[in-house]
C-alpha positions in Angstrom: 0.0 0.0 0.0 1.4 3.4 -1.0 1.7 6.0 1.6 0.7 9.6 1.0 -0.5 12.6 2.9 -3.6 14.7 2.5 -2.9 18.1 1.0 -2.4 21.1 3.4 -5.6 22.7 4.7 -7.7 19.8 3.5 -11.0 19.3 5.4 -11.6 16.3 7.6 -13.5 14.7 4.8 -10.3 14.4 2.7 -8.3 11.3 3.6 -5.7 9.2 1.9 -7.5 6.4 0.1 -6.9 2.7 0.3 -6.2 0.4 -2.7 -4.2 2.4 -5.2 -0.7 2.4 -6.8 1.4 5.0 -8.6 1.9 4.3 -12.3 5.6 4.0 -12.9 5.4 4.6 -16.7 3.1 7.7 -16.2 4.6 9.9 -13.4 1.9 11.6 -11.3 -0.8 9.1 -12.4 -2.4 6.6 -10.1 -4.2 3.3 -10.6 -7.2 2.8 -8.3 -7.8 -0.8 -7.2 -10.9 -0.4 -5.1 -13.4 -1.6 -7.7 -13.2 -3.5 -10.9 -13.0 -0.4 -13.1 -9.4 -0.1 -12.0 -9.4 3.6 -13.0 -6.2 5.3 -14.3 -6.4 8.7 -12.8 -4.4 11.7 -14.0 -3.2 14.4 -11.6 -6.0 16.6 -10.4 -8.7 14.2 -11.8 -11.4 12.0 -10.3 -12.1 8.4 -10.8 -15.3 7.2 -12.4 -17.1 7.4 -9.0 -16.5 11.1 -8.8 -15.3 11.0 -5.2 -11.8 9.7 -5.3 -9.2 12.2 -6.6 -5.6 12.3 -7.5 -4.1 15.0 -5.3 -0.3 15.6 -5.6 0.2 12.1 -7.0 -1.7 10.3 -4.3 -5.3 9.0 -4.4 -7.6 10.6 -1.8 -11.2 10.0 -0.8 -13.2 13.3 -0.6 -16.3 11.9 1.1 -14.9 10.5 4.4 -17.7 11.1 6.9 -19.8 13.3 4.6 -23.2 11.8 5.3 -26.2 12.7 3.1 -28.7 10.4 4.9 -29.0 8.8 8.3 -32.2 6.8 8.8 -33.4 4.1 11.1 -34.7 1.3 8.9 -36.1 -2.2 9.2 -33.5 -4.6 7.9 -36.2 -5.9 5.5 -35.9 -2.7 3.6 -32.3 -3.5 2.4 -33.8 -6.1 1.5 -32.5 -8.7 3.9 -35.2 -11.2 4.8 -33.1 -13.9 6.2 -30.5 -12.0 8.3 -31.4 -10.9 11.8 -35.1 -10.5 10.8 -37.1 -7.7 12.4 -33.9 -5.9 13.5 -33.3 -2.1 13.2 -30.4 -0.7 11.2 -28.9 2.7 11.1 -28.6 3.4 7.3 -26.0 5.8 6.1 -24.8 7.2 2.8 -22.5 9.7 1.1 -22.5 10.7 -2.6 -21.1 9.2 -5.7 -21.3 5.8 -7.5 -19.2 3.7 -9.8 -22.3 2.9 -11.9 -24.4 5.3 -14.0 -27.8 3.6 -13.9 -30.4 5.5 -16.0 -33.2 4.2 -13.6 -31.5 5.0 -10.3 -33.9 5.7 -7.4 -31.3 7.7 -5.5 -29.7 9.5 -8.4 -29.7 12.9 -6.5 -26.9 11.5 -4.3 -25.4 8.6 -6.4 -24.9 10.8 -9.5 -23.8 13.9 -7.6 -20.2 14.8 -8.2 -18.0 16.7 -5.7 -16.8 19.3 -8.3 -20.4 20.6 -8.1 -19.9 21.4 -4.4 -19.6 19.5 -1.1 -22.6 17.6 0.2 -23.4 16.2 3.5 -22.7 16.7 7.2 -19.3 15.6 8.5 -19.8 12.8 11.0 -17.0 10.8 12.7 -17.3 7.0 12.8 -17.7 7.2 16.6 -20.7 9.5 16.2 -22.3 7.0 13.9 -21.8 4.3 16.5 -23.2 6.5 19.2 -26.3 7.4 17.1 -26.9 3.7 16.5 -26.7 2.9 20.2 -28.9 5.8 21.3 -31.6 4.9 18.8 -31.6 1.2 19.7 -30.2 0.0 16.3 -29.0 -3.5 16.1 -26.5 -2.7 13.3 -25.4 -0.4 10.6 -26.3 -0.6 6.9 -24.1 1.1 4.3 -26.6 1.9 1.6 -28.5 4.4 -0.6 -25.5 5.2 -2.7 -22.8 2.6 -3.5 -20.8 2.0 -0.3 -17.7 0.9 -2.2 -17.0 4.5 -3.1 -16.9 5.5 0.6 -14.9 2.4 1.5 -12.5 4.0 3.9 -15.3 5.4 6.1 -17.3 2.2 5.9 -14.2 0.2 7.0 -13.4 2.5 10.0 -17.0 2.6 11.1 -17.5 -1.2 10.7 -14.6 -2.0 12.9 -16.0 0.2 15.7 -19.5 -1.2 15.3 -18.3 -4.8 15.4 -16.3 -4.1 18.5 -19.4 -2.8 20.2 -21.3 -6.0 19.4 -23.5 -4.6 16.6 -23.5 -6.0 13.1 -22.7 -4.5 9.7 -24.5 -4.9 6.3 -23.9 -3.3 2.9 -26.2 -2.9 -0.1 -23.9 -3.0 -3.1 -23.7 -3.4 -6.8 -21.0 -5.9 -6.3 -18.2 -4.2 -8.3 -15.9 -4.0 -5.2 -12.5 -5.6 -5.8 -11.7 -9.0 -4.2 -8.8 -7.5 -2.2 -11.1 -4.9 -0.7 -13.6 -7.6 0.2 -11.0 -9.7 1.9 -10.0 -6.7 4.1 -13.4 -5.7 5.2 -14.9 -9.3 5.5 -14.0 -9.7 9.2 -16.3 -6.8 10.0 -19.0 -7.2 7.4 -21.8 -9.6 8.4 -24.1 -9.5 5.4 -24.5 -8.0 2.0 -27.3 -7.4 -0.4 -25.9 -7.7 -3.9 -28.0 -5.9 -6.5 -28.3 -7.1 -10.1 -30.2 -5.3 -12.8 -31.5 -6.9 -15.9 -30.4 -10.2 -14.5 -26.8 -9.4 -15.4 -27.3 -9.0 -19.1 -24.1 -7.6 -20.5 -25.7 -5.4 -23.1 -28.1 -4.0 -20.6 -25.3 -3.1 -18.2 -23.5 -1.3 -21.0 -26.4 0.6 -22.5 -28.4 1.4 -19.3 -25.8 1.5 -16.6 -22.5 2.5 -18.2 -20.8 -0.7 -16.9 -18.4 -2.4 -19.3 -18.8 -6.0 -18.0 -21.0 -7.5 -15.2 -18.8 -10.6 -14.8 -16.8 -9.1 -11.9 -20.0 -9.1 -9.8 -20.0 -12.9 -9.9 -16.4 -13.0 -8.8 -17.3 -10.7 -5.9 -20.1 -12.9 -4.8 -17.8 -15.9 -4.7 -15.3 -13.9 -2.7 -18.0 -12.9 -0.2 -19.2 -16.4 0.2 -15.6 -17.6 0.7 -15.1 -15.2 3.6 -18.4 -15.9 5.3 -20.5 -12.8 4.5 -24.2 -13.7 4.5 -25.6 -13.0 1.0 -29.0 -12.1 -0.4 -29.3 -11.2 -4.1 -31.7 -8.8 -5.8 -32.6 -8.3 -9.4 -34.3 -5.2 -10.7 -36.7 -6.2 -13.5 -36.9 -3.3 -16.0 -39.7 -3.9 -18.5 -39.0 -4.1 -22.2 -35.3 -3.8 -21.8 -34.2 -5.8 -18.8 -36.8 -8.6 -18.3 -35.6 -11.5 -20.5 -36.5 -14.9 -19.1 -33.3 -16.5 -20.4 -31.2 -14.0 -18.5 -33.0 -14.6 -15.3 -32.8 -18.4 -15.8 -29.0 -18.1 -16.3 -28.6 -15.9 -13.2 -30.7 -18.3 -11.0 -28.8 -21.3 -12.3 -25.5 -19.6 -11.5 -26.7 -18.8 -7.9 -27.7 -22.4 -7.4 -24.4 -23.8 -8.7 -22.1 -21.3 -7.0 -23.8 -20.0 -3.9 -26.5 -22.6 -3.1 -30.2 -23.3 -3.4 -30.9 -21.5 -0.1 -29.7 -18.0 -1.1 -32.7 -15.7 -1.2 -33.4 -14.0 -4.6 -35.5 -10.8 -4.7 -37.2 -9.8 -7.9 -37.8 -6.1 -7.6 -40.5 -4.2 -9.5 -39.2 -1.2 -11.5 -40.9 2.2 -11.3 -40.3 4.9 -13.8 -37.6 7.3 -12.6 -34.6 9.5 -13.5 -33.7 8.9 -17.2 -36.2 6.0 -17.7 -39.4 7.8 -16.7 -41.0 6.9 -20.0 -41.1 3.2 -19.2 -44.1 1.7 -17.3 -43.8 -0.1 -14.0 -42.9 -3.8 -14.3 -46.1 -5.8 -14.8 -46.7 -8.0 -11.8 -47.3 -10.9 -14.2 -43.8 -10.5 -15.4 -42.4 -10.7 -11.9 -44.5 -13.8 -11.2 -43.3 -15.5 -14.4 -39.7 -14.8 -13.5 -40.2 -16.1 -10.0 -41.4 -19.4 -11.5 -38.3 -19.5 -13.6 -36.0 -19.0 -10.6 -37.9 -21.8 -8.7 -37.6 -24.1 -11.6 -33.8 -23.7 -11.5 -33.8 -24.8 -7.9 -33.9 -21.6 -5.8 -35.8 -22.2 -2.5 -36.5 -18.6 -1.4 -37.7 -16.3 -4.2 -39.4 -13.0 -3.3 -41.2 -10.3 -5.2 -40.3 -6.8 -4.0 -42.1 -3.4 -4.4 -45.5 -5.1 -4.7 -46.9 -4.8 -1.2 -49.3 -7.5 -0.2 -48.1 -10.0 -2.7 -47.9 -13.7 -1.5 -44.2 -13.7 -2.5 -43.3 -11.2 0.2 -43.7 -14.2 2.5 -41.3 -17.1 3.4 -42.5 -20.6 2.8 -40.8 -23.9 3.9 -39.0 -25.3 0.9 -39.9 -28.9 2.0 -43.6 -28.8 2.9 -44.5 -25.3 1.5 -46.0 -24.1 4.9 -46.1 -20.3 5.3 -43.6 -19.7 8.0 -43.0 -15.9 7.9 -45.8 -13.6 6.8 -44.9 -10.0 5.7 -46.4 -6.9 4.5 -43.8 -4.7 2.8 -41.0 -4.3 5.3 -43.0 -5.5 8.3 -43.2 -9.0 9.7 -46.8 -9.7 10.5 -46.4 -13.3 11.8 -43.4 -15.3 12.8 -44.1 -19.1 12.9 -40.6 -20.6 13.1 -39.3 -22.5 16.0 -36.6 -21.1 18.3 -33.9 -22.6 16.2 -35.5 -21.4 12.9 -37.1 -24.6 11.8 -40.5 -25.2 10.1 -43.0 -25.9 12.9 -44.7 -28.5 10.6 -41.9 -30.6 9.1 -38.9 -29.5 11.1 -36.9 -28.3 8.0 -34.2 -25.8 8.9 -34.8 -22.4 7.2 -31.8 -20.5 6.1 -32.1 -17.7 8.7 -29.0 -16.2 10.3 -29.8 -14.7 13.7 -33.0 -14.5 15.5 -36.3 -12.6 15.1 -36.1 -9.2 16.9 -39.5 -7.6 16.2 -39.7 -4.7 13.8 -39.6 -1.0 13.1 -40.6 1.7 10.5 -38.2 4.0 8.7 -37.6 7.4 10.1 -34.9 10.1 9.7 -32.3 10.5 12.5 -30.5 13.5 11.1 
């Protein structure tokens, strides 16, 4: 790891970044190794994320502690249905993203760039931990914008949180590099990895500005290898990102590489940002794709953003008994045994942790 110093008079939000190297054949340039873009960054320039900058020949993060949102959420909102269900998480975000999704629901912060001006309130990791404890949160979720781009802050906060006995989760597009995963894995308990268009390469290029989705699969394998609990989501965009063959391929990959018991969430698209002309995803499309995922062997398939749908619930894969009833992000009925087994047939449900009750979202700051 290359050592550097923050420039004189830099604010607290400017910190020397992790995961970069100087480029020997191009003096003053740096190569970022935090995500799979591996940006080559000229002096005075930003990486693709818009928040990591080459200052004086050293890579720096400019969003350390610059929080744009701090909310108390139910963990089901992430969505994590099988990890510490009913728990409360303090959700935090900064600005920036290494993707350029035309349908982003949080584009105001994810697509903001620091050259437009500084955003957010500076908050030390210790203050995040204190807020979580004071509001009775069970853990922290790094979310809303892509947490990879504020990796240094996430890493420092996660270590403090873990030491206090709380858990950490991240909601990520999965483009984080394997070396960065290995470093944070001892402190990261669970991750929601978000696919769009079922990982179709053409869709990623045309609608998200991503050259190749293959590294996401590598990240998933690395997360599994290091014991991070995984749930997978897939945003189903009608007309351009809803091909049955793509979803079948994704489901088959999950079964073969992660296991049949990894939850898959099929999320309904709503028109937003640069894709406001498309209609919401038809519920029938989501149901058809859910059937495809089940045909490929996935045991826990959910439909998200359709409140009241039967596939918000958890069913025993063996006897099909309804074991967890939900409405949106709220658990209405918990029917599992104390050790998370089906009360009818005794099958062990893939739940990590225990049921803790529930909460609604509200803003802390």
